[in-house]
BALOBA-1460 file (C-alpha; in Angstrom, 3 decimals):
// residues 82
<rec num="1" residu="i" x="-5.712" y="2.672" z="-10.315"/>
<rec num="2" residu="g" x="-8.218" y="0.159" z="-10.035"/>
<rec num="3" residu="h" x="-8.742" y="-3.121" z="-8.050"/>
<rec num="4" residu="e" x="-7.244" y="-5.433" z="-11.238"/>
<rec num="5" residu="d" x="-4.410" y="-2.793" z="-11.767"/>
<rec num="6" residu="l" x="-3.093" y="-3.179" z="-8.091"/>
<rec num="7" residu="v" x="-3.537" y="-6.908" z="-8.285"/>
<rec num="8" residu="n" x="-1.585" y="-7.145" z="-11.354"/>
<rec num="9" residu="l" x="1.171" y="-4.550" z="-10.095"/>
<rec num="10" residu="f" x="1.669" y="-6.788" z="-6.794"/>
<rec num="11" residu="s" x="1.421" y="-10.200" z="-8.291"/>
<rec num="12" residu="r" x="5.032" y="-10.154" z="-9.079"/>
<rec num="13" residu="f" x="5.837" y="-10.456" z="-5.479"/>
<rec num="14" residu="g" x="3.402" y="-13.333" z="-4.812"/>
<rec num="15" residu="v" x="0.014" y="-14.500" z="-4.670"/>
<rec num="16" residu="v" x="-2.325" y="-11.786" z="-3.832"/>
<rec num="17" residu="k" x="-5.231" y="-12.867" z="-1.832"/>
<rec num="18" residu="f" x="-7.093" y="-9.504" z="-1.450"/>
<rec num="19" residu="a" x="-6.538" y="-6.239" z="-2.818"/>
<rec num="20" residu="k" x="-8.432" y="-2.964" z="-2.333"/>
<rec num="21" residu="i" x="-8.561" y="0.933" z="-3.445"/>
<rec num="22" residu="c" x="-9.633" y="3.272" z="-1.014"/>
<rec num="23" residu="r" x="-10.343" y="6.639" z="-2.277"/>
<rec num="24" residu="g" x="-9.274" y="9.606" z="-0.447"/>
<rec num="25" residu="r" x="-11.466" y="12.408" z="0.422"/>
<rec num="26" residu="l" x="-8.908" y="15.257" z="-0.264"/>
<rec num="27" residu="s" x="-7.366" y="14.439" z="-3.688"/>
<rec num="28" residu="a" x="-6.375" y="11.555" z="-6.011"/>
<rec num="29" residu="y" x="-3.181" y="11.887" z="-4.004"/>
<rec num="30" residu="s" x="-5.000" y="10.899" z="-1.011"/>
<rec num="31" residu="n" x="-6.068" y="7.578" z="-2.338"/>
<rec num="32" residu="f" x="-4.561" y="4.178" z="-0.852"/>
<rec num="33" residu="g" x="-4.827" y="0.785" z="-0.907"/>
<rec num="34" residu="f" x="-4.582" y="-2.610" z="0.707"/>
<rec num="35" residu="v" x="-2.947" y="-5.682" z="-0.448"/>
<rec num="36" residu="i" x="-2.949" y="-9.204" z="1.274"/>
<rec num="37" residu="f" x="-0.547" y="-11.996" z="0.152"/>
<rec num="38" residu="s" x="-0.907" y="-15.489" z="0.627"/>
<rec num="39" residu="r" x="2.540" y="-15.631" z="2.073"/>
<rec num="40" residu="q" x="4.769" y="-13.466" z="4.256"/>
<rec num="41" residu="d" x="8.122" y="-13.492" z="2.106"/>
<rec num="42" residu="s" x="5.598" y="-11.821" z="-0.487"/>
<rec num="43" residu="v" x="5.066" y="-8.960" z="1.692"/>
<rec num="44" residu="e" x="8.296" y="-8.578" z="2.683"/>
<rec num="45" residu="r" x="9.471" y="-8.709" z="-1.101"/>
<rec num="46" residu="a" x="6.868" y="-5.898" z="-1.922"/>
<rec num="47" residu="i" x="7.924" y="-3.470" z="0.905"/>
<rec num="48" residu="e" x="11.552" y="-4.052" z="0.072"/>
<rec num="49" residu="a" x="10.965" y="-3.098" z="-3.441"/>
<rec num="50" residu="g" x="9.198" y="0.001" z="-2.103"/>
<rec num="51" residu="k" x="11.948" y="1.043" z="-0.301"/>
<rec num="52" residu="m" x="14.377" y="1.032" z="-3.188"/>
<rec num="53" residu="d" x="11.765" y="2.914" z="-5.303"/>
<rec num="54" residu="k" x="10.800" y="0.197" z="-7.613"/>
<rec num="55" residu="i" x="7.122" y="0.432" z="-7.344"/>
<rec num="56" residu="y" x="5.527" y="2.751" z="-9.781"/>
<rec num="57" residu="w" x="1.966" y="3.366" z="-11.279"/>
<rec num="58" residu="k" x="2.172" y="5.556" z="-14.372"/>
<rec num="59" residu="g" x="5.184" y="7.326" z="-13.511"/>
<rec num="60" residu="q" x="4.302" y="8.008" z="-9.898"/>
<rec num="61" residu="k" x="6.156" y="6.255" z="-7.150"/>
<rec num="62" residu="l" x="3.954" y="4.151" z="-4.668"/>
<rec num="63" residu="y" x="4.699" y="4.116" z="-1.046"/>
<rec num="64" residu="v" x="4.648" y="0.593" z="0.235"/>
<rec num="65" residu="a" x="4.366" y="-0.142" z="3.917"/>
<rec num="66" residu="h" x="2.970" y="-2.315" z="6.311"/>
<rec num="67" residu="a" x="-0.698" y="-1.562" z="7.485"/>
<rec num="68" residu="f" x="-1.430" y="-0.259" z="11.116"/>
<rec num="69" residu="k" x="-4.597" y="-0.378" z="12.940"/>
<rec num="70" residu="k" x="-6.717" y="2.804" z="13.068"/>
<rec num="71" residu="a" x="-5.918" y="3.081" z="16.989"/>
<rec num="72" residu="v" x="-2.304" y="2.992" z="16.214"/>
<rec num="73" residu="t" x="-2.547" y="5.748" z="13.419"/>
<rec num="74" residu="s" x="-4.751" y="7.968" z="15.490"/>
<rec num="75" residu="g" x="-2.316" y="8.055" z="18.016"/>
<rec num="76" residu="l" x="0.289" y="9.057" z="15.714"/>
<rec num="77" residu="k" x="-2.023" y="11.782" z="14.442"/>
<rec num="78" residu="d" x="-2.486" y="13.109" z="18.013"/>
<rec num="79" residu="a" x="0.929" y="12.869" z="18.788"/>
<rec num="80" residu="l" x="2.375" y="14.988" z="16.033"/>
<rec num="81" residu="r" x="-0.139" y="17.711" z="16.652"/>
<rec num="82" residu="n" x="1.117" y="18.557" z="20.018"/>
């Protein structure tokens, strides 16, 4: 999935201000992206659609959630290791 694809896919929920694809180090399945909407209600619609399994790219379901700061995710990884 490319930048334009990500913008087009999520534009149905509202105006996309920013979108970025980050390539994972392990495989194509570790890729992830960020989308910033102009309005909070667009964020909520996108997350709700993701929960209801309604966001797919080329047959693959996309996981949609709020982004977390790195410190939070690092703490989660540490907690899961113990």
